[in-house]
N, C-alpha and C positions, 0 to 999 in steps of 0.2 A: 688515096688511102684504101687499102684492101680490107676485106671483111674482118680478118683477124685483128688488125689495128683498131677498127671501129669497135669491136667487142671490148678491147682493153680500155678504150676511152669512155665508152658509153656505160659499161658496167661500173666503172669507177665513179662516174657521175651520178649513178642511181643509188649508191650505197647508203645515202643518208635518208632514204625514204623507208620508213618503218612499217607502213600499213600494207603488209603483204601476207596476210594469213589466208590459208586455203580451206579452212574448215567451213562446213555449212552447205556445200553443194551436194545434192542428193540425186541419185539415179543417173542413167546414161542419156545420151542424145540420140534421137532417131537417125539411123543411117550412118552413125559413127563407125569408122573402120580402124581408126588409129587412136590409142590412148583411152584411159578409163580413169575417171576422177572419183569414183565411189567404191568400186569393188576392192581394188587394191589400195586405194587411198593415195593421198599425197604424202610422200616421204619427207618429213621435216628434218632438217639439220639446223644447227645453231652456230652463229658466230660467237667470238669471244665476248662481245658486249650484249649477247642475249637476243639478237635479232634473227628472225627467221630467214634462211637463205635457201629454202628448198626449191624455189622456182628459178627459172631463168629471169632474173630481175634486171631489167635493162631499159634504157631510154631509147626512144626512136631517134631523138636528136637532143644534143645538149646546147644547141644554138638557141638563145633566148633573147627576146626583145625587151624583157622585163629586167629590172635592176634591183631586186630584193637584197637588202643588206646582208642577210644571213646565209644566202644561197651560194654555193660554190659555182653554180652555172650562170650567175648573173652576167648581164651584158658587159659590164665594165671589167670583168676578170680576164686576164691574159692567160687562157688555158687552151689546150688542144681541143678543137671542135670537130664534130663528126655528125653525119646524118645518114640513116639507112634509107634504102629504097624498100617499098613494101615486099617485093619478091625476095629480096636479099634476106630480110628478117624472117619471112615465112620459111625459106629453105633452111636457115640457121636453126629455127625452132624444131622443125621436123627432123633434121639430122641429129641434133642433140638428144631429142626424145628417142629416136631409133637406137641410139647408142646407150640408152639408159642413164644419161647424165642428168636429165631433168624429168620432172613429172608435169610441168605446166609452164605457163608464161605470165609474168607480171610486167605489164607494159605501161610506161609513162613517157613523158616528153617535156622538154622545154618548149616554150611558145615560140617556135622558130620563124613563123611569119605572122599569121593571125590565128585566133582560137579556132575558127572554122577549118582552116587548112590543116592545122595540127591534128584536130580531132578526126578529120576525114582520113588522114593517113593511119591513125591508130585503128579506126574502124575497118579500113581496107585490109590491114594485116589480119585482124581477127576473122573477117568474113572469108578471106582466102583460106585460112586454116580450117575453118568449120566446113565450108561448102565445097571447096575444091579438093582439099587434102583429107577430108573426113576426120578431122582431129576432134576427139572426144575428151581430151584432157582438160585440165583446169586453166581458165583464162581470167585474169584480173586486169581490167582496163581502168585507167584514170580518165575521169571526165574533165574536160578542160573548161573552166569557168568562162562564160561568154560565148560558148559555141551554140550553134543552132539546135533547136529542140529535136529536129528530125535526126540529127546525128546522135543525140542521146538515145533516141528510140532504137536506131540501128545498132548502137553499141550494146544496149541491154539485151537484144535478141541473140547475140553471139557470145556475150561474156557471162561467166558464172558470178563474178562479183565486180562491182564498180565502186569507185571512191572519188571523193572530191576533198582535197586537203584544205582545211580551214586555216592551217598554218599558225596563226597567232590568236590568243583568246579574246582580244578586244579590238574594236574599230580604231581606238587610239593607237594601239600597237601596230596594226596594219598600216595606218597612215604614216607612222614613224619609220617603219622598216620595209614596208612593201607598198609604197604609195600608189602603184598601178593596180592594186587589188582592192577589193571591198568586200565587206561581209555579205552584202546583198548579192554580189556576183558569185559568191561561193554557195550561199544558201538557196539560190534559185535552182541550179541543177540538182541539188540535194532533194528539194521538194519535188522536182519533176521525176527523178528516179523513184522516189517513194510512192508517188501517185501511180506510176506505171506498175510498180511491184504489186500494189494493192489491186489494181485492175486485173493483173494476171491471176492473182489469188482468187478473185471473184469469178473470173472466167473459168478457172480450173474447176470450180464447183459446178458451173453450168455446162461446160463442155468436157468431152472425154480427155482430150490432150491438146490444150492450146499451146502455142509456141511459148517456151519459158522466157521470162524476162528477169535477168539477173537473179537466178534462184538462190544464190548465196547472199543476197542483200547488198548493202553498201557499208562503207567504213570511211573514216577520216583520220587525219593526223594533226597533232599540234606540236609545235616546237616549244620546249620547256626551258626556261632560264635565259632566253635572249631579251626578255622584257621584264618590267617590274610586276607583271600580273601575278596575283597570289594563287595559291592552291584553291582557295575559296572561289575565286572567279572561274578557275579552270574546271572544277568539279560541277559548279552550277551550270556552266555552259555544256559540259558533257551530259549532264542529266537532262537538260533541255533538248539536246540533239537526240538522245535516246527516245524521249517521249514524243517529240514532234515528228521526227523523220524515221523513227524505228531503226536506227543504225544498229548493225551487228557489233561493231567495235569502234571505240575511239582509241587511237594509238598515241602514245606520248613519246616524243623523241627528245632526249636531252640535247641541249644546244652544244654543238661542237664548234669551237672557233676555227673558221677556215678563211676568214677575210679580215683585213685591217680596215676598220670603219669606226669613226668616232661615235656613231650611234649605238654601237654594240658594247656590251659589258666586257670587262677584262676578267677572265676566269682562269684559275690555276688548273682546273680540270673540269670536264663536263659534269653536270649535276646528276649523276647516274643513280645515287641513292634517292634523290627526290623523285626521279622518274619511276623507280621501283615502288615507292610509297604511293604514288598516284595510280599505278596499275593495281595495287592492292585495294585502294579505296574505290577504284572503278569496278573491281570485282564485287565489292560489297554492294555497290549500287545495282549491279546487274543480276546478282545471284542470291543476295542475302537479305533483301528487303530494306536496306538502309536508304536514307535520304541524305543528300549533300548537306542539308541544314543540320543534320544530327552529327555529322563528322567534323564540321567546321562552322565557325561563326564570323561575322564581320570583325569582332574584336579579337578573334583568335584565328587569323586567316590562313595559316600554314600548318601542314601536317608535321608531327614530331618525327624527325628522321630516325630517332632512336628506337621507337616502338611502332609496331604495325598498327594501322588505323583502328582495327577492331579492339585491340587491347587498350589503346588510348581511350576509346569511347567507354570501355568497361570501367576503367579507373576513374572516369569522370561521373559515372552513374552507379555508385555503390548500392543504392537502394533497389536496383534491378536484380541484385544477387543476394544470396545464392540461388541457383536454379536447381530444382529437384528433378533428377533424371527420370523418375518413374511417373511424374505428373505433368511436367512442363510441355507446352505445345511445341510442335515442330519449329514454328517461327521463333519461339523463345530460345530453343536450343541453339538455333543458328547464331544467336548473339553471344554465345559463350566462346571466349578466346580458346583456341585449340580444337574446337569442334567445327568440322566442315559439313558440306551438304551430305556426303556419303555417311559420315558418322551420325548425323542427326537422323537420317533415314533408317539406319541400322537400329538405333535406339528405339525409334517409334515402332518398328516392325517387331523387335524382340520382346518388348514389354507387353505386347498384346497377349502373350502366352504365360508370362511369369514376371514377378517383381525382380528387377535387376539388382545385382550386388556388384561391388567393386570388382571382384574377380571376373564377373561376366563382361564388364567393360574391357578388361584386359584381354580376355579370350576373343572378344569381337574385333580385336586389333586396333582399338582406339588408343591414341597417344594422349595420356592424361597428364603429362608433365606440366602443361600450362593450364589445362582445364581444371585441374584439381583445386585451384584456388577459388573457383567460381561455381563449383558443383556440390550438391549434397546427394547422397544415395541412401534412401530409407531414412532421411532426416539428419544424417550425420555428414559433416563436412569431409570431403575426400582428403583435403590437406591435413586433417587432424584437429585443427582448432582455428579460431579467427586470427586474421593477420591485419596489421595496420596498412593503410594505403601506402605510406612511405616505404615500409619494409617490403611490401609486395612489389612496388615499382622497382626497388633495388634488386630484388630477386629476379624479376623478369628481364631487367636490363643486363644483369651479370650472368644469368643462367644458374645462379646458386640457390637451390631450393633446399639444400641439406640442413642448413642451420636455422630454418624457420622455427623448428620445435623449441629452440632455446630463446626465442624472442618473446618478450612479454609486453605487448603494446598497450599504450594508454588509450589510444583511440582505435576501435576495431572497424575493419571493413564491413564485417557482418558477424552475426552471432552463430552459435551452434544450433539454434532453433531452425525448424523447417522454414521454407520460404513463406513470406507473408502475403504474397500475391501482389505486392507493390511493383508496378512496372510502368514504363513510359507509355503515353497514350498512343504513340505511333508504332509500338512494338507488336 
């Protein structure tokens, strides 16, 4: 099989891996002659299903000794198989970069023999690119669970980002669909990478320029919809991973049926809407100060696919609103549906000089179409008057806010009075 045929086989085998974001790497590498991952940046393009395809995303090999039920590359599948040689993949990466087809490399692999042998080949490719070719572009390497700690160390010294796919949200699900994998086998290399990243950061403060170790951090991926695991379980796990291992991102990949297996669910289509809502909830965990326990509960374990998670939270906590634009804290503003990080910062900066009016919010470029139901400006509701929860939910679901003025609710979401200071303890 020639290189062109291998590319066709191994790029197809890699397309279901979603954890390939290139953001976060800063600065250049000493002695780099080829490629730059910070000055011009990584140029992102997007596939039809929303996945990033900016890098050369490819497997070293799609030969795998594992037989995970949901994986297209599992051992029992009768598919074309291919394996690169390190020199072959290095030359391919350099040639594609020189032609401006790619900005970097995302490299993973099936477990083609043993975890150590597989990880060694990935490390060799990255080391040849960095040290022989002088490649300074972005490199993302998958850490193979079960490989030797020394290989993890070598990988982190040449990769910008590393990732270990946790695959499924619970040990029960792993035992059912990926019996050759375990939570412990995945979490151990995560912990190792995190410890070495911390050591690098400490050394960076003590030494002038220590060798960087995975400067863009680490990430992971979970398959969504292949098992009965709830959104509550998924978000609690993600929250734990962010806290314990300081992950940069958790990626959620909607389960795509590619195998016939009695252990797998029968789906008419991949749960892409659910995937989207989980990404929105994940964003709230990382950037808006929310906790998983606020967004979901054991007796309400799944997100509402009709509403974004922040709006859903707002409708369940009417006593938190309305929020007064001129007095609310930055953290409180972040909880208003329709207001993002930039909007909240602009409000906080602008009101230092003058009391804000509704027209000021419009001039600042804020989109108040959704936020109007939850905000007061100078003590007056932006929406005009109070709205019932049922009516508000209807308007948010349908996008119809024009007829709100004709609605006379029996139960009001909130009154025309300024905010009372009632808020959640965690806000």
